[in-house]
N, C-alpha and C positions, 0 to 999 in steps of 0.2 A: 374143685378142691375136695368137696364132700365125697365125691365119687372115689377120689384117690385115697382118702382116709378109710373109706369102707373097704376098698380093695386091699389095703394094707393088712386089715384084720384077716381077710380071707387067705392072704398069701403068707401069713406069718409062718405057718408050719412048712409051707413050700420052700421058703428061702432060709429057714433056720439052719438047715444042714450046711449052708455055705458061709456061715458067719465067722469062721476063723480067718484072722488076718493073714494074707499071703506075703511072703518076703519079696522085696523088690527083685526084678529080673536084671539081667546083665545090661551094661551100657549099650552093647551092640544091638540088643533087641529093641531098646528104646529108640535109638537113633535110626532104626529101620522104618519107623513110622513115617507115613507121608501125610495122612489126613487125621485130624482130631475133631471129634464132636464136642462142642462146648454146651453143657447143660446150664440152664438158669440156676442161680443160687437158690437153695432151699433153706427154710428156717428150722432150727433145732426145736423139737418138742419133746420134753422129758416124759410125757405121758403117751408117747407114740413110738412104736417100734419102727425104726428107720429101715428103709429099703437098702440103701447104699452102705457098704462096709467102710468105716473110717478108722484108721489105725492109731487113734489118739484117745486117751482116757483122761478124765479129771479136768476137762476144760470147764471153767466156771461160766455157766450160762447166766443171762440177765435180760433186761428189757431189749426188745428189738423194734426199731422204728418200722412202721408199716411199709415204707418205701425202700427199705434196706435192700431187698432182693433186686429190685429194678435198678437201684443205684449201683450196687456192686457188680451186677451182670454187665451193665453198660461200661463201667470203668474197666472191668476185665477185658471186655471186647476191644476197647480202645487201646489198651496196653498190649494185648496180644498182636494186634494188627500193626503196631509200630515197634515191636520188640526185635525185629529182624531174626525171627526164629525159622528154622528150616522145615516148616510145616504149612499145610493148608488147613484152614479152620472152617468148620460148619457150625453155625449158630442156630439154636432153636429158641423161639419165643415160648413163654410159659404154657400156653394152651397146646401148642404142638408137642412140647415135652410131656405134658400130663397125659395126653392121648396116647402117645407112643409108649410111655411107661406102662400104662394100664394094659395095652394090647400085649406088650412083651411079657409082663408079669403072668398073664393068663396062659402063656405058652411055655413058661420056664419051670423047671423042677429044682433048680439050685441057683445060687447067686452067680457063679461063673457062667452058667448057661444063659442067665438073664443078660449079663454084660455082652457075651458073644452074640446073642440074638440082636441086641440093641445096636451093636456095631455093624452087624450084617445088614440090618434093615436100613441103616443110614449110609452104608458104603464107606465106613471109616476104619482106621486101624487102631484107634484108641479113643477113650472117652474121658473128658475132664469134668469133674464134679466138684461143686462148692457147697459148703454148709455154713450158715451163719449161727453163731451161738450167742452173740451179744452185739448190739448196735445202739449205744446210748449216746444221745446228743449232749454236748456240753451245756451247762447252765451258766450263762454269762456271755462275755465278749472275748475278743482276741487278746484283751489286755488284763482281764480279771474274770475269774470264774468261781461259782459256788461249788459246781461239780464239773470235772473235766470230761471230755469225750472218752468213751470206752468201747473198744471194738474187738471181737474175737471171731475168727472164721478159719476154715481149713480148705485146702485144695487137694484133690486126690485124682491121680491119673491111673486109669485101668487099661490093660492090654486087651484089645478087642478080640484077639485070637485065643487067649487063655482065660480071660476074666480075672486075671490076677492084678494086684496093685503093683505098679512099677515105680511110682513116685508119689510122695505126699509131703506137704508142709503145712505148718500152722502159724497163724498170726494172732497173738493175744496180748493186747496192750491197753492200758489205761494211762492216759498222759500224766506225766509227773513233771514237777518243776525242774528246769535244767540245773538248778542249784543242787539238786540231789544227785545228779549224774550227768556230766557233760557228754558222755557217750550217747545219751539219748538224742542228741542233735542229729545223729545219723538216721534216726527213725523219724523225728519230727521235722527236720530240715529248715524250720523257721523258729525264730525266737518269739513265739506267740502261742496262745492256746488255740489248738486246732478244732475245727468242726469234726463231727464223726466221719463225714465224707472225706475230708482231707486226711484224716488218720488212716482210713481204709484205703485211700489211693496210695499212700506211702507204703502200707502193708502189702498191697498187691504188687507194687514195684519191687519190694524186697524179695517176695516169694518168687517172682518171675526171674529174678537174677539167678536163682537156683534151679530153674526149670531145665529139664534135659535139652541139650542143644544150645542153651544160652551161652553167649560169649562172656567170659569173666575177665 
């Protein structure tokens, strides 16, 4: 990870020119994808210039549990494989992803080129990236809490042939009492105080319901 942070500094100027958010492409382009690379979730660091372009602003960051990336990456993998989506998925473990990103950064002169090279190296049509902004565990039990679970993350899909963003969704939720809004039951699914993992699992399910190719 230290190598990756060092390379981020070196590549800041390199990728800066591609930092404008691209508009989503047409549905026909998205549904032509056959294979998608799934990168492990990354942590948001406000003191670090991020590599991947995310088309969301103003997300409130907060504490992130050390195991959050592993947890969310595993949940995402499980949900993708059971979601009956019309794609094949290729998953990378953190070490593989870090090495590949370092190599590809060194060869790229813009963000779109970086995405295109990454897709070419892995033989995929698109790349799915996730970033965690907050993953705070509840303080208490399922029946009573001092602090509820709070989770915020984004998923972004990039077209491997153009480097553009073709789909992006955000989940940002701090659990509230159902007495405040019964509609929250759609998010929480249970009449209890959720753990951060349970809240994140529900968030990933909600986002994947909006994923290109998902049956609504």
